[in-house]
Backbone as CSV, one residue per row, in Angstrom:
resi,resn,N_x,N_y,N_z,CA_x,CA_y,CA_z,C_x,C_y,C_z
1,MET,97.930,85.472,131.667,98.597,86.285,130.646,98.877,87.672,131.210
2,LYS,100.145,88.106,131.172,100.539,89.374,131.765,100.149,90.544,130.875
3,THR,99.785,91.671,131.520,99.470,92.894,130.797,100.573,93.917,131.021
4,PHE,101.090,94.476,129.932,102.133,95.490,129.988,101.516,96.837,129.627
5,GLU,101.631,97.818,130.530,101.022,99.133,130.289,102.049,100.128,129.755
6,VAL,101.659,100.844,128.700,102.470,101.917,128.128,101.668,103.207,128.257
7,VAL,102.205,104.180,128.999,101.491,105.423,129.256,101.985,106.514,128.313
8,MET,101.051,107.240,127.724,101.378,108.335,126.809,101.241,109.663,127.542
9,ILE,102.317,110.463,127.524,102.285,111.760,128.182,102.572,112.853,127.153
10,GLY,102.201,114.072,127.483,102.372,115.198,126.570,101.211,116.152,126.730
11,ASN,101.420,117.396,126.385,100.403,118.415,126.590,99.253,118.275,125.599
12,THR,98.202,119.045,125.826,97.040,119.059,124.946,97.439,119.435,123.526
13,ARG,96.937,118.672,122.548,97.101,118.945,121.113,98.517,118.722,120.572
14,VAL,99.323,117.958,121.280,100.621,117.601,120.691,100.461,116.422,119.730
15,GLY,99.331,115.679,119.844,99.066,114.596,118.902,99.129,113.199,119.484
16,LYS,98.842,113.051,120.780,98.918,111.733,121.429,97.874,110.763,120.873
17,THR,96.612,111.177,120.886,95.544,110.297,120.430,95.643,110.048,118.932
18,SER,96.015,111.082,118.173,96.186,110.913,116.728,97.288,109.904,116.438
19,MET,98.406,109.988,117.187,99.494,109.045,116.991,99.035,107.618,117.249
20,LEU,98.266,107.434,118.305,97.809,106.090,118.645,96.862,105.548,117.579
21,SER,96.015,106.389,117.019,95.110,105.929,115.961,95.889,105.561,114.711
22,VAL,96.968,106.305,114.420,97.814,105.989,113.279,98.535,104.658,113.498
23,LEU,99.043,104.451,114.706,99.725,103.187,115.012,98.783,102.010,114.826
24,SER,97.548,102.193,115.246,96.561,101.123,115.102,96.347,100.779,113.630
25,GLU,96.287,101.818,112.773,96.118,101.585,111.342,97.368,100.953,110.726
26,GLU,98.539,101.365,111.202,99.798,100.879,110.650,100.070,99.411,110.979
27,LEU,99.476,98.927,112.035,99.769,97.564,112.480,99.556,96.526,111.390
28,ASN,98.522,96.712,110.587,98.232,95.723,109.546,99.393,95.559,108.576
29,GLY,100.126,96.645,108.327,101.233,96.583,107.391,102.492,95.973,107.968
30,TYR,102.614,95.980,109.303,103.847,95.498,109.917,103.667,94.221,110.728
31,ASN,102.430,93.827,110.944,102.218,92.515,111.535,102.646,91.450,110.527
32,THR,103.154,90.353,111.000,103.568,89.264,110.125,102.750,88.028,110.440
33,ARG,102.969,87.006,109.650,102.243,85.754,109.889,102.613,85.156,111.255
34,LYS,103.841,85.427,111.695,104.316,84.816,112.934,104.070,85.672,114.170
35,ILE,104.177,86.992,114.005,104.105,87.863,115.181,103.136,89.015,114.918
36,LYS,102.254,89.272,115.877,101.225,90.296,115.703,100.995,91.061,116.994
37,LEU,100.702,92.341,116.822,100.228,93.181,117.913,98.954,93.819,117.401
38,GLU,97.821,93.416,117.904,96.558,93.900,117.335,95.583,94.329,118.424
39,PRO,94.874,95.432,118.180,93.916,95.917,119.170,92.699,95.009,119.243
40,THR,92.057,95.012,120.400,90.796,94.293,120.521,89.785,94.961,119.601
41,SER,88.747,94.246,119.229,87.786,94.762,118.246,87.150,96.069,118.702
42,HIS,86.818,96.171,119.994,86.177,97.383,120.507,87.118,98.580,120.419
43,ASP,88.358,98.401,120.856,89.298,99.511,120.857,89.750,99.861,119.444
44,TYR,89.825,98.855,118.563,90.164,99.166,117.171,89.078,100.054,116.564
45,THR,87.831,99.778,116.874,86.721,100.585,116.354,86.860,102.032,116.786
46,LEU,87.184,102.265,118.068,87.349,103.628,118.577,88.501,104.352,117.872
47,LEU,89.632,103.665,117.721,90.792,104.281,117.093,90.585,104.472,115.589
48,HIS,89.888,103.518,114.963,89.626,103.645,113.534,88.688,104.821,113.257
49,GLU,87.722,105.027,114.120,86.827,106.178,113.963,87.611,107.487,114.061
50,ARG,88.586,107.511,114.948,89.448,108.685,115.082,90.235,108.912,113.789
51,TRP,90.767,107.835,113.224,91.532,107.926,111.983,90.645,108.438,110.843
52,ILE,89.436,107.934,110.740,88.503,108.375,109.697,88.196,109.857,109.858
53,GLU,87.992,110.290,111.098,87.698,111.701,111.351,88.874,112.581,110.917
54,MET,90.099,112.138,111.199,91.282,112.891,110.791,91.358,113.018,109.270
55,THR,91.215,111.891,108.587,91.360,111.905,107.128,90.250,112.714,106.459
56,GLU,89.034,112.601,106.958,87.920,113.332,106.356,88.104,114.840,106.493
57,ARG,88.625,115.278,107.630,88.826,116.719,107.832,89.880,117.267,106.869
58,VAL,90.931,116.490,106.663,91.999,116.944,105.762,91.527,116.888,104.312
59,GLU,90.863,115.815,103.931,90.407,115.654,102.563,89.354,116.696,102.169
60,ALA,88.677,117.249,103.150,87.634,118.240,102.869,88.208,119.599,102.490
61,GLN,89.502,119.784,102.734,90.124,121.072,102.440,90.825,121.061,101.087
62,ALA,90.814,122.212,100.429,91.469,122.347,99.128,92.987,122.379,99.305
63,PRO,93.745,121.897,98.319,95.206,121.924,98.394,95.741,123.333,98.608
64,PHE,96.815,123.431,99.373,97.543,124.661,99.682,96.774,125.607,100.599
65,THR,95.669,125.154,101.162,94.959,125.978,102.141,95.460,125.648,103.549
66,ILE,95.264,126.596,104.453,95.700,126.404,105.840,94.737,125.447,106.539
67,LEU,95.310,124.451,107.209,94.492,123.490,107.953,93.801,124.221,109.094
68,THR,92.488,124.078,109.160,91.724,124.845,110.141,91.443,124.044,111.415
69,ASP,90.434,123.199,111.374,89.989,122.533,112.599,90.981,121.479,113.067
70,GLU,91.251,121.491,114.369,92.036,120.435,114.988,91.093,119.499,115.723
71,ILE,91.435,118.225,115.739,90.590,117.250,116.416,90.940,117.226,117.897
72,PRO,89.976,117.442,118.776,90.276,117.424,120.212,90.713,116.038,120.668
73,GLY,91.593,116.007,121.655,92.089,114.728,122.168,91.173,114.160,123.236
74,ASP,91.647,113.088,123.876,90.871,112.463,124.946,90.772,113.408,126.142
75,LEU,89.622,113.384,126.784,89.381,114.247,127.938,89.606,113.523,129.250
76,ASN,89.925,112.256,129.200,90.149,111.476,130.403,91.322,110.529,130.172
77,ILE,91.611,109.703,131.192,92.567,108.622,131.008,91.837,107.497,130.278
78,THR,92.306,107.168,129.073,91.611,106.188,128.239,92.548,105.040,127.878
79,PRO,92.255,103.825,128.328,93.106,102.676,127.989,92.639,102.001,126.692
80,TYR,93.599,101.582,125.876,93.318,100.827,124.654,94.113,99.518,124.723
81,LYS,93.412,98.417,124.618,94.059,97.118,124.805,94.447,96.485,123.469
82,PHE,95.693,95.981,123.420,96.219,95.268,122.259,96.678,93.883,122.711
83,ASP,96.477,92.894,121.861,96.953,91.536,122.146,98.250,91.274,121.391
84,PHE,99.238,90.729,122.087,100.495,90.340,121.464,100.420,88.846,121.180
85,LYS,100.449,88.480,119.879,100.278,87.088,119.483,101.493,86.573,118.721
86,VAL,101.836,85.335,118.978,102.897,84.652,118.245,102.295,83.404,117.616
87,GLU,102.277,83.395,116.283,101.671,82.298,115.518,100.263,81.972,116.021
88,GLY,99.499,83.044,116.260,98.103,82.901,116.648,97.858,82.711,118.128
89,SER,98.910,82.479,118.918,98.760,82.248,120.347,99.070,83.522,121.129
90,LYS,98.201,83.914,122.066,98.411,85.117,122.860,99.546,84.900,123.855
91,GLU,100.546,85.786,123.795,101.672,85.724,124.718,101.530,86.749,125.837
92,ALA,100.872,87.880,125.531,100.726,88.956,126.503,99.699,89.954,125.990
93,ALA,99.341,90.897,126.850,98.463,92.004,126.456,99.210,93.311,126.696
94,VAL,98.968,94.291,125.828,99.568,95.615,125.969,98.448,96.624,126.141
95,LEU,98.577,97.451,127.157,97.561,98.469,127.433,98.170,99.839,127.150
96,PHE,97.757,100.469,126.039,98.166,101.838,125.744,97.230,102.768,126.517
97,THR,97.783,103.556,127.421,96.963,104.471,128.205,97.146,105.888,127.702
98,ASP,96.099,106.411,127.084,96.103,107.780,126.567,95.643,108.698,127.690
99,THR,96.362,109.792,127.919,96.037,110.672,129.042,95.646,112.059,128.556
100,LYS,94.805,112.698,129.338,94.390,114.067,129.035,95.600,114.988,129.089
101,GLY,95.749,115.863,128.069,96.928,116.700,127.963,97.207,117.553,129.189
102,GLY,96.168,118.091,129.794,96.359,118.948,130.952,96.974,118.246,132.140
103,MET,96.919,116.927,132.166,97.497,116.178,133.282,99.013,116.289,133.279
104,THR,99.619,116.339,132.084,101.072,116.471,132.008,101.513,117.858,132.421
105,SER,100.894,118.883,131.855,101.302,120.256,132.165,101.062,120.603,133.629
106,ALA,100.082,119.981,134.269,99.773,120.253,135.672,100.532,119.339,136.629
107,LEU,101.353,118.436,136.076,102.105,117.471,136.878,101.154,116.717,137.813
108,ASN,100.096,116.195,137.225,99.028,115.530,137.957,99.546,114.302,138.725
109,GLN,99.178,114.200,139.988,99.672,113.105,140.827,99.178,111.746,140.345
110,GLN,97.956,111.699,139.859,97.425,110.440,139.319,98.246,109.974,138.118
111,LEU,98.671,110.927,137.301,99.494,110.593,136.145,100.860,110.075,136.589
112,ILE,101.467,110.724,137.589,102.771,110.282,138.101,102.689,108.843,138.600
113,GLU,101.632,108.542,139.338,101.450,107.179,139.866,101.259,106.177,138.734
114,ARG,100.556,106.602,137.694,100.314,105.704,136.555,101.622,105.419,135.817
115,VAL,102.404,106.466,135.608,103.685,106.297,134.920,104.631,105.441,135.747
116,ASN,104.610,105.626,137.055,105.532,104.907,137.939,105.347,103.391,137.875
117,GLY,104.146,102.942,137.601,103.916,101.504,137.540,103.858,100.942,136.135
118,ALA,104.203,101.793,135.141,104.053,101.387,133.746,105.257,100.588,133.243
119,PHE,105.040,99.860,132.165,106.103,99.130,131.479,106.960,100.093,130.657
120,GLY,106.305,101.087,130.037,107.028,102.055,129.225,106.264,103.362,129.118
121,VAL,106.928,104.382,128.579,106.335,105.717,128.433,106.593,106.231,127.022
122,TYR,105.552,106.774,126.394,105.702,107.516,125.145,105.471,108.984,125.474
123,CYS,106.525,109.796,125.345,106.407,111.237,125.575,106.292,111.919,124.228
124,VAL,105.127,112.500,123.946,104.848,113.064,122.626,105.182,114.556,122.616
125,VAL,105.969,114.967,121.606,106.453,116.340,121.489,106.027,116.906,120.133
126,ASP,105.461,118.109,120.140,105.097,118.791,118.894,106.367,119.371,118.280
127,ALA,106.855,118.763,117.193,108.128,119.176,116.587,108.056,120.569,115.988
128,SER,106.900,120.958,115.460,106.792,122.282,114.829,106.975,123.392,115.858
129,VAL,106.433,123.214,117.051,106.622,124.200,118.118,108.079,124.191,118.578
130,MET,108.637,123.018,118.738,110.033,122.885,119.167,110.983,123.558,118.181
131,MET,110.703,123.414,116.883,111.599,123.926,115.847,111.393,125.419,115.556
132,GLU,110.156,125.887,115.565,109.847,127.220,115.037,109.616,128.288,116.102
133,CYS,109.246,127.892,117.296,108.857,128.861,118.324,110.001,129.127,119.307
134,PRO,109.989,130.289,119.970,111.000,130.567,120.995,110.849,129.613,122.185
135,ALA,111.878,129.560,123.014,111.913,128.617,124.140,110.715,128.779,125.077
136,SER,110.268,130.034,125.265,109.139,130.266,126.176,107.866,129.593,125.676
137,LYS,107.635,129.645,124.370,106.444,129.005,123.803,106.591,127.483,123.798
138,ASN,107.804,126.987,123.541,108.028,125.548,123.597,107.776,125.034,125.009
139,GLU,108.185,125.812,126.012,107.950,125.415,127.404,106.462,125.414,127.712
140,ARG,105.770,126.410,127.213,104.328,126.520,127.463,103.558,125.388,126.793
141,PHE,104.000,124.988,125.584,103.237,123.994,124.818,103.724,122.564,125.060
142,ASN,105.032,122.331,124.917,105.570,120.968,125.071,105.975,120.636,126.502
143,CYS,106.109,121.666,127.342,106.367,121.485,128.777,107.601,120.634,129.097
144,PRO,108.772,120.885,128.487,109.924,120.034,128.771,110.366,120.047,130.232
145,LYS,110.284,121.220,130.897,110.684,121.273,132.308,109.743,120.436,133.175
146,THR,108.459,120.492,132.845,107.481,119.701,133.606,107.670,118.212,133.347
147,VAL,107.949,117.852,132.091,108.216,116.448,131.752,109.441,115.952,132.511
148,LYS,110.468,116.795,132.604,111.670,116.411,133.352,111.335,116.159,134.818
149,ARG,110.538,117.033,135.412,110.146,116.851,136.820,109.352,115.573,137.005
150,LEU,108.439,115.324,136.083,107.615,114.105,136.163,108.493,112.850,136.112
151,LEU,109.378,112.795,135.114,110.235,111.621,134.969,111.234,111.517,136.113
152,SER,111.707,112.652,136.612,112.620,112.641,137.750,111.931,112.086,138.988
153,ASP,110.696,112.514,139.230,109.935,111.991,140.377,109.753,110.483,140.269
154,VAL,109.453,110.028,139.055,109.203,108.599,138.841,110.478,107.778,139.022
155,TYR,111.569,108.208,138.394,112.789,107.393,138.404,113.623,107.547,139.678
156,ASN,113.305,108.533,140.492,113.990,108.673,141.783,113.111,108.224,142.936
157,ASP,112.005,107.572,142.603,111.075,107.093,143.624,111.670,105.953,144.441
158,GLY,112.424,105.073,143.766,113.126,104.004,144.470,112.306,102.791,144.823
159,ASP,111.099,102.666,144.249,110.267,101.507,144.591,110.451,100.342,143.622
160,GLY,111.311,100.521,142.616,111.597,99.428,141.687,110.540,99.194,140.631
161,LYS,109.571,100.101,140.498,108.488,99.914,139.532,108.604,100.837,138.321
162,GLN,109.748,101.474,138.164,109.907,102.467,137.106,109.805,101.827,135.724
163,PRO,109.347,102.626,134.731,109.211,102.102,133.362,110.539,101.605,132.803
164,ARG,110.456,100.572,132.017,111.636,99.954,131.408,112.216,100.828,130.296
165,PHE,111.364,101.608,129.610,111.836,102.422,128.501,111.029,103.710,128.388
166,VAL,111.660,104.729,127.762,111.007,106.004,127.476,111.242,106.322,126.005
167,VAL,110.169,106.612,125.278,110.260,106.967,123.869,109.778,108.407,123.691
168,PHE,110.642,109.266,123.170,110.235,110.625,122.819,109.770,110.588,121.358
169,VAL,108.492,110.866,121.150,107.898,110.799,119.815,107.666,112.224,119.308
170,LEU,108.352,112.586,118.229,108.205,113.918,117.653,107.132,113.872,116.575
171,THR,106.028,114.578,116.811,104.920,114.623,115.856,104.964,115.933,115.064
172,LYS,104.131,116.010,114.030,104.025,117.218,113.188,105.396,117.624,112.632
173,CYS,106.168,116.620,112.213,107.536,116.873,111.745,107.676,116.632,110.240
174,GLU,106.560,116.628,109.523,106.579,116.320,108.089,107.537,117.215,107.307
175,LYS,107.550,118.510,107.600,108.421,119.442,106.877,109.889,119.058,107.032
176,TYR,110.280,118.673,108.227,111.691,118.430,108.532,112.141,117.037,108.087
177,MET,111.252,116.077,108.121,111.611,114.712,107.731,111.647,114.546,106.213
178,ALA,111.214,115.574,105.474,111.143,115.470,104.006,112.520,115.491,103.348
179,THR,113.531,116.061,104.041,114.880,116.129,103.473,115.905,115.703,104.515
180,LYS,117.083,115.292,104.051,118.151,114.908,104.978,118.596,116.095,105.821
181,LYS,118.664,117.281,105.196,119.041,118.482,105.925,118.044,118.765,107.052
182,GLY,116.750,118.628,106.739,115.721,118.852,107.747,115.809,117.850,108.882
183,GLN,116.123,116.607,108.563,116.257,115.574,109.589,117.426,115.875,110.527
184,VAL,118.533,116.354,109.952,119.697,116.721,110.766,119.341,117.884,111.692
185,GLU,118.636,118.875,111.168,118.238,120.032,111.975,117.265,119.628,113.080
186,LEU,116.369,118.697,112.779,115.408,118.220,113.776,116.129,117.512,114.921
187,ALA,117.071,116.640,114.580,117.832,115.930,115.605,118.644,116.896,116.458
188,LYS,119.253,117.896,115.816,120.052,118.892,116.540,119.184,119.696,117.502
189,ALA,118.006,120.120,117.037,117.099,120.912,117.880,116.629,120.114,119.090
190,PHE,116.340,118.845,118.878,115.890,118.029,120.010,116.992,117.934,121.060
191,HIS,118.214,117.683,120.628,119.307,117.578,121.587,119.541,118.886,122.331
192,GLU,119.405,119.997,121.644,119.601,121.297,122.281,118.562,121.563,123.361
193,LYS,117.318,121.149,123.118,116.230,121.514,124.024,115.836,120.415,125.002
194,TYR,116.311,119.187,124.770,115.907,118.083,125.647,117.093,117.306,126.211
195,ASP,118.308,117.815,125.969,119.489,117.094,126.426,119.525,116.963,127.947
196,ASN,118.982,117.964,128.657,118.997,117.888,130.126,118.115,116.741,130.627
197,ILE,117.042,116.434,129.900,116.195,115.302,130.289,116.930,113.998,130.013
198,LEU,117.578,113.906,128.863,118.311,112.687,128.511,119.425,112.424,129.511
199,LYS,120.148,113.469,129.911,121.238,113.300,130.875,120.701,112.894,132.239
200,MET,119.566,113.460,132.626,118.950,113.086,133.903,118.597,111.606,133.919
201,LEU,118.044,111.119,132.818,117.653,109.714,132.748,118.868,108.781,132.750
202,GLU,120.017,109.286,132.304,121.244,108.477,132.326,121.797,108.318,133.728
203,THR,121.484,109.252,134.628,122.105,109.256,135.952,121.255,108.623,137.046
204,VAL,120.009,108.235,136.749,119.172,107.625,137.783,119.685,106.231,138.111
205,GLU,119.241,105.683,139.230,119.759,104.391,139.708,119.507,103.264,138.711
206,CYS,118.314,103.248,138.126,117.983,102.224,137.113,117.597,102.944,135.819
207,PRO,118.584,103.311,134.994,118.281,104.081,133.774,117.402,103.287,132.809
208,PRO,116.411,103.945,132.227,115.582,103.267,131.226,116.272,103.257,129.870
209,ASN,115.804,102.420,128.983,116.217,102.509,127.583,115.494,103.711,126.989
210,VAL,116.236,104.604,126.338,115.659,105.848,125.817,115.756,105.871,124.299
211,TYR,114.659,106.239,123.649,114.596,106.319,122.190,114.018,107.673,121.797
212,VAL,114.433,108.181,120.645,113.858,109.413,120.080,113.468,109.119,118.642
213,ILE,112.208,109.334,118.307,111.729,109.019,116.965,110.841,110.144,116.445
214,GLY,110.808,110.292,115.137,109.898,111.243,114.504,108.906,110.483,113.654
215,ILE,107.623,110.813,113.762,106.617,110.135,112.947,105.830,111.163,112.138
216,GLN,105.449,110.762,110.940,104.651,111.624,110.064,103.249,111.025,109.972
217,THR,102.333,111.596,110.736,100.975,111.049,110.751,100.252,111.302,109.439
218,MET,100.577,112.414,108.778,99.983,112.720,107.471,100.993,113.479,106.636
219,THR,101.577,112.850,105.645,102.623,113.482,104.853,102.120,114.634,103.994
220,CYS,100.805,114.746,103.826,100.264,115.836,103.005,99.905,117.066,103.836
221,VAL,100.249,117.061,105.129,100.040,118.224,105.984,101.405,118.670,106.492
222,SER,101.779,119.918,106.235,103.124,120.369,106.564,103.107,121.774,107.158
223,PHE,104.095,122.051,108.017,104.219,123.382,108.621,104.355,124.448,107.534
224,LEU,103.644,125.571,107.699,103.690,126.670,106.735,104.371,127.897,107.328
225,LYS,103.826,128.413,108.430,104.359,129.634,109.031,103.794,129.787,110.441
226,LEU,104.327,130.763,111.154,103.765,131.118,112.458,102.648,132.138,112.242
227,ASN,101.566,131.988,112.980,100.457,132.932,112.833,100.732,134.221,113.623
228,ALA,99.750,135.092,113.673,99.934,136.395,114.321,100.268,136.262,115.809
229,GLU,99.797,135.177,116.424,100.078,134.948,117.846,101.388,134.196,118.078
230,GLY,102.047,133.830,116.970,103.330,133.155,117.093,103.256,131.644,117.205
231,TRP,102.108,131.044,116.815,101.953,129.598,116.863,101.959,129.026,115.441
232,PRO,102.381,127.779,115.270,102.487,127.187,113.934,101.139,127.050,113.222
233,GLU,101.177,127.285,111.904,100.048,126.992,111.031,100.501,125.960,110.006
234,PHE,99.561,125.127,109.569,99.886,124.044,108.645,99.044,124.171,107.384
235,ARG,99.610,123.721,106.266,98.847,123.743,105.034,98.686,122.322,104.497
236,VAL,97.642,122.159,103.725,97.354,120.862,103.116,98.002,120.828,101.734
237,LEU,98.866,119.859,101.493,99.534,119.723,100.202,98.717,118.824,99.277
238,PRO,98.845,118.986,97.975,98.101,118.105,97.062,98.635,116.686,97.133
239,ALA,97.747,115.738,97.278,98.155,114.332,97.355,96.978,113.462,96.941
240,LYS,97.280,112.347,96.300,96.222,111.443,95.869,95.569,110.747,97.060
241,GLU,96.358,110.530,98.097,95.816,109.891,99.284,96.625,110.312,100.505
242,LEU,96.000,110.207,101.639,96.695,110.527,102.877,97.625,109.371,103.231
243,LYS,98.866,109.704,103.563,99.827,108.661,103.892,100.509,108.964,105.212
244,THR,100.886,107.904,105.913,101.705,108.038,107.103,103.111,107.583,106.739
245,LYS,104.080,107.963,107.564,105.456,107.565,107.305,106.217,107.500,108.622
246,ASP,107.132,106.542,108.704,107.990,106.368,109.878,107.213,105.947,111.124
247,CYS,105.964,105.544,110.967,105.142,105.208,112.127,105.394,103.793,112.643
248,ALA,106.256,103.052,111.966,106.559,101.702,112.439,107.528,101.706,113.613
249,TYR,108.299,102.773,113.763,109.315,102.791,114.807,108.759,102.612,116.219
250,PRO,107.677,103.320,116.607,107.128,103.076,117.945,106.710,101.620,118.148
251,LEU,106.247,100.970,117.068,105.818,99.577,117.166,106.996,98.642,117.358
252,VAL,108.058,98.873,116.588,109.234,98.008,116.687,109.899,98.149,118.051
253,ILE,109.974,99.381,118.565,110.539,99.595,119.897,109.733,98.842,120.941
254,LEU,108.406,98.949,120.860,107.552,98.243,121.809,107.730,96.736,121.706
255,LEU,107.739,96.212,120.483,107.923,94.763,120.303,109.269,94.308,120.856
256,LYS,110.303,95.089,120.604,111.640,94.752,121.100,111.653,94.681,122.624
257,GLU,111.120,95.716,123.274,111.102,95.743,124.735,110.201,94.651,125.303
258,LEU,109.083,94.420,124.653,108.129,93.401,125.099,108.753,92.009,125.024
259,ILE,109.380,91.719,123.890,110.000,90.406,123.703,111.141,90.207,124.696
260,ASN,111.971,91.231,124.896,113.070,91.120,125.856,112.554,90.868,127.267
261,ALA,111.468,91.566,127.640,110.905,91.391,128.982,110.350,89.985,129.173
262,ILE,109.653,89.476,128.161,109.089,88.124,128.254,110.205,87.088,128.320
263,GLU,111.234,87.252,127.475,112.353,86.304,127.469,113.120,86.345,128.790
264,GLU,113.304,87.534,129.358,114.004,87.653,130.636,113.233,86.967,131.758
265,ALA,111.904,87.100,131.718,111.074,86.458,132.739,111.173,84.939,132.675
266,ARG,111.525,84.423,131.517,111.637,82.969,131.343,112.990,82.427,131.804
267,ARG,113.932,83.323,132.145,115.286,82.873,132.436,115.593,82.842,133.931
268,GLY,114.649,82.480,134.743,114.891,82.328,136.170,115.744,81.095,136.445
269,ILE,116.059,80.856,137.732,116.908,79.713,138.110,116.316,78.400,137.619
270,PHE,115.010,78.255,137.828,114.353,77.024,137.397,113.696,77.187,136.032
271,ALA,113.234,78.411,135.759,112.518,78.630,134.506,113.442,78.557,133.293
272,GLY,114.723,78.944,133.462,115.662,78.963,132.353,115.816,77.629,131.644
273,PRO,116.188,76.553,132.364,116.326,75.245,131.716,115.031,74.741,131.091
274,ILE,113.901,75.033,131.766,112.610,74.607,131.219,112.317,75.348,129.920
275,ASP,112.622,76.650,129.914,112.422,77.457,128.710,113.284,76.919,127.562
276,TRP,114.545,76.605,127.845,115.449,76.079,126.822,114.925,74.761,126.247
277,LEU,114.425,73.896,127.125,113.923,72.602,126.679,112.664,72.755,125.838
278,LEU,111.762,73.643,126.254,110.520,73.853,125.501,110.807,74.425,124.114
279,LYS,111.808,75.304,124.022,112.192,75.841,122.715,112.824,74.767,121.843
280,LEU,113.640,73.908,122.471,114.296,72.838,121.733,113.274,71.876,121.147
281,LEU,112.215,71.636,121.907,111.168,70.719,121.454,110.163,71.393,120.521
282,GLY,110.299,72.714,120.362,109.384,73.440,119.480,108.053,73.761,120.120
283,ILE,107.964,73.547,121.437,106.706,73.822,122.144,106.590,75.314,122.444
284,ARG,107.714,75.948,122.772,107.721,77.386,123.051,108.536,78.089,121.970
285,LYS,108.029,79.220,121.494,108.665,79.935,120.393,109.803,80.822,120.887
286,ASN,110.853,80.942,120.062,111.935,81.878,120.323,111.508,83.233,119.775
287,LEU,111.024,84.096,120.650,110.397,85.343,120.218,111.373,86.278,119.507
288,LYS,112.634,86.303,119.964,113.606,87.217,119.362,113.855,86.892,117.894
289,ALA,113.668,85.648,117.534,113.895,85.248,116.145,112.875,85.874,115.207
290,TYR,111.723,86.270,115.743,110.656,86.839,114.920,110.787,88.346,114.733
291,LEU,111.509,89.018,115.646,111.587,90.468,115.600,112.294,90.958,114.334
292,ALA,113.308,90.232,113.885,114.063,90.632,112.692,113.162,90.709,111.462
293,GLU,112.125,89.890,111.422,111.209,89.894,110.277,110.462,91.217,110.182
294,VAL,110.112,91.777,111.343,109.433,93.067,111.360,110.421,94.188,111.047
295,GLU,111.603,94.140,111.664,112.608,95.184,111.474,113.068,95.282,110.021
296,SER,113.054,94.166,109.308,113.528,94.153,107.926,112.652,94.987,106.996
297,LYS,111.447,95.336,107.436,110.533,96.106,106.598,110.755,97.612,106.702
298,ILE,111.690,98.028,107.542,111.818,99.446,107.856,113.088,100.038,107.272
299,GLU,112.945,101.197,106.641,114.080,101.936,106.105,114.439,103.047,107.081
300,THR,115.696,103.120,107.488,116.121,104.066,108.511,116.423,105.438,107.913
301,PRO,115.723,106.506,108.350,116.012,107.847,107.836,117.311,108.399,108.443
302,THR,117.840,109.466,107.864,119.039,110.120,108.373,118.836,110.591,109.808
303,PHE,117.612,110.977,110.157,117.298,111.493,111.473,117.831,110.590,112.575
304,TYR,117.664,109.292,112.433,118.074,108.354,113.480,119.577,108.145,113.510
305,GLU,120.229,108.328,112.374,121.684,108.250,112.343,122.276,109.442,113.092
306,GLU,121.635,110.602,112.981,122.113,111.796,113.673,121.954,111.669,115.181
307,LEU,120.918,110.984,115.616,120.695,110.820,117.047,121.669,109.823,117.646
């Protein structure tokens, strides 16, 4: 059974580990009877504990107060294993590799090597810093120039091991995703500040599939203002329960790329006819037929139409 690695990059405190814990929780709602992506019991426990810690910290604060403590991210390279199952049968394994934030900003060589051999990359961007802070602070926090150098090194390496896809995940975007106007402004800001990276990825020898998505890890936490040092502050809004939103998109993108890769591997000179016959006999499943069932559960925000 093949293992597909997805590496998460981004600076400290942009929300990489939090995003992964949210995705783990969201899986139950988007897994279907036919197709599933589920973490192993050990890794689910680790991610679920992270989710509980996040919710407890927010719930402990009174409504309309400024969110105080931030949860520290992983201090090392931490892999989380997920099994990809079709009608109960394992088709592949997915390894989400969470990386220490300082590795991205320092252009760590170990990180470059890890990304170079990966199936895909999730580049996590703090949307509140991108939207509210001057370019110098966005560079210091989200490191777009460093991310461009990292991806340029990987995709111009020429060894044929470059990631199949790159997903830019905008976190802490609750304020902007709440209205259509905010979604349009978010999409415009991303293009203004990251268009040079997108154009670079279009010109490499083997361009990856590129996606840009915004996720709301907690809809009851929203940007309030810049503090005295010029960094974003967030407030806790009144809500009966903590909710996530738009978090299915990273999952659907991964499933789409995973299914396409598995199906392509089956279409070799000799493997192709065998694959066709096994599907005809019902022995092997047509994976693409199952993806639509997951996609049908998702409502597309204006943000993605603007992109």
